[in-house]
C-alpha positions in Angstrom: 93.0 114.0 124.8 95.9 111.6 124.4 95.0 108.0 125.2 98.0 106.1 126.5 97.7 102.7 124.8 99.5 100.7 122.2 98.1 100.1 118.8 98.1 97.0 116.6 98.2 96.4 112.9 94.8 97.3 111.4 93.8 99.8 114.1 92.4 103.2 112.9 94.2 106.0 114.7 94.2 109.8 114.6 97.5 111.6 114.0 96.7 115.3 114.7 98.7 116.7 111.8 97.2 114.4 109.2 93.9 113.0 110.5 92.7 109.4 110.4 95.1 106.7 109.4 95.5 103.0 109.6 98.3 101.2 111.5 99.7 99.0 108.8 102.5 97.4 110.8 104.9 97.8 113.7 108.5 97.4 112.6 112.0 97.6 113.9 114.1 100.1 111.9 117.7 101.2 112.2 118.1 105.0 112.3 121.6 106.5 112.8 122.8 103.2 114.3 119.9 102.9 116.8 117.1 100.3 116.6 113.7 101.9 116.8 110.3 100.3 117.0 108.0 102.4 114.7 104.3 102.5 113.8 103.8 102.4 110.1 100.7 104.4 109.5 99.0 104.8 106.1 96.8 107.8 105.3 95.0 106.7 102.2 93.4 110.1 101.6 96.8 111.8 101.4 98.5 108.8 99.8 101.1 109.0 102.5 102.8 106.6 104.8 104.2 107.8 108.2 106.8 106.0 110.3 106.4 107.2 113.8 108.7 105.9 116.6 106.6 104.3 119.3 108.4 106.4 122.0 107.3 109.6 120.2 103.7 108.5 119.6 102.2 110.0 122.7 104.1 113.3 122.4 103.0 113.5 118.7 99.4 113.1 119.9 98.7 109.8 118.2 95.3 108.6 119.6 92.5 106.1 119.0 89.3 107.3 117.3 87.1 109.5 119.5 84.6 107.9 121.9 80.8 108.3 121.5 80.8 111.0 124.2 83.5 113.0 122.5 81.5 112.8 119.2 78.3 114.0 120.9 80.2 116.8 122.6 81.7 117.9 119.2 78.3 117.7 117.5 76.8 119.7 120.4 79.5 122.4 119.9 78.1 122.9 116.3 74.8 123.9 117.8 76.1 126.6 120.1 75.8 130.2 119.3 79.0 131.9 118.2 80.5 134.9 119.9 81.6 137.6 117.5 85.4 137.6 117.1 87.0 141.0 116.7 90.6 140.0 116.4 92.4 140.6 113.1 92.0 137.8 110.6 95.6 136.6 110.6 95.5 136.0 114.4 92.1 134.2 114.1 93.4 132.1 111.2 96.4 131.1 113.2 94.2 130.1 116.1 91.9 128.1 113.8 94.9 126.2 112.3 96.1 125.4 115.8 92.7 124.0 116.7 92.6 121.9 113.6 96.1 120.6 114.2 95.3 119.7 117.8 93.2 116.8 116.4 90.6 117.3 119.1 87.1 116.9 117.6 85.5 119.6 119.8 88.2 122.2 118.8 87.7 121.3 115.1 83.9 121.7 115.6 84.5 125.2 117.0 86.3 126.2 113.9 83.6 124.8 111.7 80.9 126.6 113.7 82.7 129.9 113.6 83.5 129.8 109.9 80.1 128.4 108.7 78.1 130.8 106.5 74.5 130.2 105.7 72.9 131.4 102.4 71.8 134.7 103.9 75.3 135.6 105.3 78.1 137.4 103.5 80.5 135.2 101.5 83.7 133.9 103.0 87.1 135.0 101.8 89.2 132.4 100.1 91.3 131.7 103.2 88.2 131.4 105.4 86.8 128.8 102.9 90.1 126.9 102.9 90.3 126.7 106.7 86.5 125.8 106.9 87.0 123.0 104.3 90.1 121.7 106.1 88.2 121.5 109.5 85.1 120.0 107.9 87.2 117.3 106.2 89.1 116.5 109.4 85.8 116.1 111.4 84.1 114.2 108.6 87.0 111.7 108.1 87.0 110.8 111.8 83.2 110.5 112.2 83.0 108.5 108.9 85.7 106.1 110.3 83.9 105.8 113.6 80.4 105.2 112.1 81.7 103.3 109.0 79.8 105.6 106.6 80.8 107.8 103.7 82.4 111.2 104.5 79.8 113.0 102.3 77.0 111.6 104.6 78.8 113.1 107.6 79.3 116.5 105.9 75.6 116.6 105.0 74.7 115.9 108.6 77.1 118.5 109.9 75.7 121.1 107.5 72.1 120.2 108.6 73.1 120.8 112.3 74.7 124.1 111.4 71.7 125.3 109.4 69.3 124.4 112.2 71.4 126.2 114.9 
């Protein structure tokens, strides 16, 4: 869900392709002879700074952190039973990557739920583990920012929910 609002310096935001970042400033920059107002967003985890034109922010999916209801819906998704997927792995992997890139917590939780393996299940392939870790990290970073706690605490809680499901 894209929330149509402006952001200020210091706001935590979610940019779907990179996760949680912090708006460092709003600047005017000249690009190809045109003046653009841009959000300068820092992603400390990736050690990256993004300059996003304000006019492109909504199209790019820039949004505020999820609401409590959205968090509860995503955590509820982790508890649901999974339907067996029969599609070939390359198609499922592509679908999972799209869900992660959407930046929507519920979609990311679906990927986590579908790729989670408990101790009594067969091991994951390398690519399954990579996608699972990517989704788990994305969910954990946003929940940690919302709750002002460590990402490892969120990961432990998510894995507890998955084990209990």
